[in-house]
C-alpha positions as CSV (number, residue, x, y, z in Angstrom):
1,M,-16.7,-3.4,-6.4
2,S,-15.8,-4.3,-2.6
3,E,-17.2,-2.1,0.1
4,V,-13.4,-2.3,1.3
5,E,-12.5,-1.0,-2.1
6,K,-15.2,2.0,-3.0
7,F,-14.7,2.7,1.7
8,L,-12.2,5.1,-0.2
9,T,-10.6,6.9,-3.5
10,A,-8.1,6.3,-4.8
11,R,-7.3,10.4,-3.9
12,E,-8.3,9.6,-0.4
13,E,-6.3,6.9,-0.2
14,E,-3.0,8.6,-1.4
15,E,-3.9,11.7,0.9
16,I,-3.7,9.6,3.6
17,V,-0.6,7.6,3.0
18,K,0.8,11.5,2.9
19,A,-0.6,11.7,6.4
20,I,1.0,8.9,7.4
21,Q,4.9,9.9,6.1
22,E,3.9,13.3,7.2
23,A,3.5,12.0,10.9
24,E,6.4,9.2,10.7
25,R,8.8,12.2,9.4
26,N,9.8,13.3,13.2
27,T,9.9,9.7,14.7
28,S,11.0,6.5,14.6
29,G,7.5,5.3,15.0
30,E,5.8,3.4,12.5
31,I,1.9,3.8,11.5
32,R,-0.6,1.6,9.2
33,V,-4.0,1.9,8.0
34,H,-5.8,-1.5,7.5
35,I,-9.2,-1.7,6.0
36,E,-11.1,-5.0,5.5
37,R,-15.0,-6.0,4.6
38,T,-15.6,-7.1,8.5
39,S,-14.2,-9.0,12.0
40,G,-15.6,-11.4,11.6
41,N,-16.2,-12.9,14.7
42,S,-13.8,-11.1,16.3
43,E,-13.9,-7.6,17.9
44,P,-12.4,-4.5,16.3
45,Y,-10.1,-4.2,19.1
46,Q,-9.0,-7.8,19.0
47,R,-9.1,-8.0,15.2
48,A,-6.7,-4.7,15.2
49,I,-4.2,-6.0,17.6
50,A,-3.9,-10.0,15.5
51,V,-3.5,-7.2,12.1
52,F,-1.0,-5.7,13.8
53,H,0.5,-9.1,14.3
54,E,-0.7,-10.4,10.7
55,L,1.7,-6.8,9.3
56,G,4.7,-7.8,10.9
57,M,3.9,-4.1,13.6
58,D,5.1,-6.2,16.0
59,R,8.7,-6.3,14.8
60,T,9.4,-2.8,14.9
61,E,12.6,-1.9,17.4
62,L,11.1,-0.2,19.7
63,A,7.9,-1.4,20.1
64,N,6.4,2.1,18.7
65,G,3.8,1.1,15.8
66,V,0.2,2.3,15.7
67,I,-2.1,0.3,13.7
68,V,-5.7,2.3,12.6
69,Y,-8.2,-1.3,11.9
70,I,-11.6,-0.6,9.8
71,A,-14.4,-2.9,9.2
72,V,-16.1,-1.3,6.4
73,E,-19.2,-3.2,6.4
74,D,-18.9,-3.7,10.3
75,R,-19.4,-0.2,10.5
76,T,-16.2,-0.1,13.6
77,F,-12.9,0.5,13.8
78,A,-10.1,0.3,16.1
79,I,-6.4,1.6,17.6
80,Y,-4.1,-0.6,18.5
81,G,-0.4,0.8,19.2
82,G,2.9,-1.5,20.4
83,K,4.0,-2.0,24.1
84,G,6.4,1.0,23.4
85,I,4.0,4.0,22.2
86,N,1.2,2.0,24.9
87,D,3.7,2.8,27.8
88,V,4.6,6.7,27.1
89,V,1.0,8.1,25.8
90,P,-1.9,9.4,28.5
91,D,-3.8,6.7,29.3
92,D,-6.9,8.2,27.6
93,F,-5.3,8.8,24.5
94,W,-6.1,6.6,21.9
95,N,-10.0,6.6,23.2
96,S,-9.8,10.6,22.8
97,T,-7.8,9.9,18.9
98,K,-10.7,7.6,18.4
99,E,-13.4,9.9,19.7
100,V,-11.6,13.0,17.1
101,M,-12.6,10.1,14.2
102,A,-15.8,9.1,15.4
103,S,-16.7,12.2,15.2
104,R,-15.7,12.6,11.7
105,F,-16.8,9.1,11.3
106,K,-20.6,10.3,12.1
107,D,-20.3,12.5,9.0
108,G,-19.2,10.3,6.1
109,H,-15.9,12.0,7.1
110,Y,-13.8,8.9,6.5
111,K,-10.6,10.4,4.9
112,Q,-10.7,14.1,7.3
113,G,-10.6,11.4,10.2
114,L,-8.3,9.3,9.4
115,V,-5.7,11.8,8.8
116,E,-6.6,14.0,11.9
117,G,-6.5,10.5,14.1
118,I,-2.9,9.3,12.2
119,L,-1.8,13.1,12.6
120,K,-2.7,12.7,16.3
121,A,-0.8,10.1,16.8
122,G,2.4,11.1,14.5
123,N,2.1,13.8,17.0
124,Q,2.3,11.7,20.4
125,L,5.3,9.8,18.8
126,K,6.9,11.9,17.7
127,Q,7.4,14.1,21.7
128,H,8.0,9.9,22.9
129,F,10.4,8.6,20.6
130,P,11.7,11.6,18.1
131,W,13.4,11.0,14.8
132,Q,17.0,10.6,15.2
133,E,20.0,10.3,12.3
134,D,20.2,6.5,12.0
135,D,15.9,5.8,12.3
136,I,14.9,4.3,8.9
137,N,11.1,3.3,7.6
138,E,10.8,0.1,9.6
139,L,7.4,-1.0,7.2
140,P,5.6,0.3,4.1
141,D,3.2,3.4,4.9
142,E,0.9,2.2,2.1
143,I,-3.0,1.2,3.2
144,S,-3.3,-2.9,3.7
145,K,-6.8,-4.2,2.9
146,G,-8.2,-6.9,4.2
């Protein structure tokens, strides 16, 4: 079993997907979690941007996608939001979200850190991109792995 497969249990993955669905319930925004072994020669933030585009997250109608990227063996992670959400959140929002997550990760509570970060991002998405009657879920909620 690879490090990526061992990072979260199947039940923890289910709980993260439920958090994504809860966070997206009241917004047109889209949240994805991507886990891979290593970011290779890339900085985690740059790799998050690349994965954001690989997953088609740059094609959401309102540019309001958010990716949480994790490189398991590197013990690093990054959060990247599309232009639409970046233009409206407070300047320190992504760093403060990362701090919440990092405090949980430091204690080995990866699922809890991801859930809290996802819900925090969802609250900002809901505030700036509230759900409309004709909204559709533009991207899958499942965790992607590389």
